[in-house]
C-alpha positions in Angstrom: 21.6 -25.9 -4.9 23.8 -23.3 -3.2 22.2 -21.2 -0.4 22.6 -18.0 -2.5 20.1 -19.4 -5.1 17.6 -20.1 -2.4 17.8 -16.5 -1.1 17.5 -15.1 -4.6 14.4 -17.3 -5.2 12.7 -16.2 -2.0 13.4 -12.6 -3.0 12.0 -13.0 -6.4 8.8 -14.7 -5.0 8.4 -11.8 -2.6 9.0 -9.2 -5.3 6.4 -10.9 -7.6 3.8 -11.0 -4.8 4.4 -7.3 -4.1 4.1 -6.4 -7.8 0.9 -8.5 -8.2 -0.6 -6.9 -5.1 0.2 -3.4 -6.4 -1.3 -4.3 -9.8 -4.5 -5.5 -8.1 -4.7 -2.4 -6.0 -4.3 -0.2 -9.1 -7.1 -2.1 -10.9 -9.6 -2.1 -8.0 -8.8 1.1 -6.1 -10.7 3.5 -8.4 -13.9 1.5 -7.8 -13.5 1.6 -4.0 -13.3 5.4 -3.7 -10.5 5.1 -1.1 -9.1 8.5 -1.7 -12.4 10.5 -1.5 -12.9 10.4 2.3 -14.3 13.3 4.3 -11.4 15.3 5.5 -9.3 15.0 2.3 -8.3 18.5 1.1 -9.0 19.7 -2.4 -8.2 23.1 -3.7 -8.8 24.3 -7.3 -8.6 27.4 -9.3 -8.5 28.4 -12.9 -6.3 25.9 -14.6 -5.0 24.2 -11.5 -6.0 21.7 -8.8 -4.3 20.5 -5.6 -5.5 17.4 -3.8 -4.0 16.2 -0.5 -5.6 13.1 1.0 -5.1 13.8 4.7 -7.6 11.3 6.1 -6.7 8.7 3.5 -3.1 8.9 4.5 -4.1 8.4 8.2 -6.2 5.4 7.3 -3.5 3.8 5.2 -1.0 4.4 8.0 -3.2 2.7 10.6 -3.9 -0.3 8.3 -0.2 -0.7 7.5 0.7 -0.4 11.2 -1.9 -3.1 12.1 -0.5 -5.4 9.4 3.0 -4.9 10.6 2.0 -5.7 14.2 0.2 -8.9 13.1 3.2 -10.0 11.0 5.6 -9.3 13.9 3.3 -11.1 16.4 3.1 -14.3 14.3 6.7 -14.2 13.3 7.7 -14.3 17.0 10.0 -11.4 16.9 
């Protein structure tokens, strides 16, 4: 097989894994109450509601940073 097909195959596998992980997160996230941490801002009035997950964004940022460090460490780059 030409090298181009190998690269396309790897891309499709990675895309499938990302889509599957996103689907699992969407199914199980409501049960985990991830976005109702203390420090998340919520404002509401008559007929409107604004919700900004400040602390949840910080937690997600820290987790993604740690994951990227681990991947970078084990990939040797």
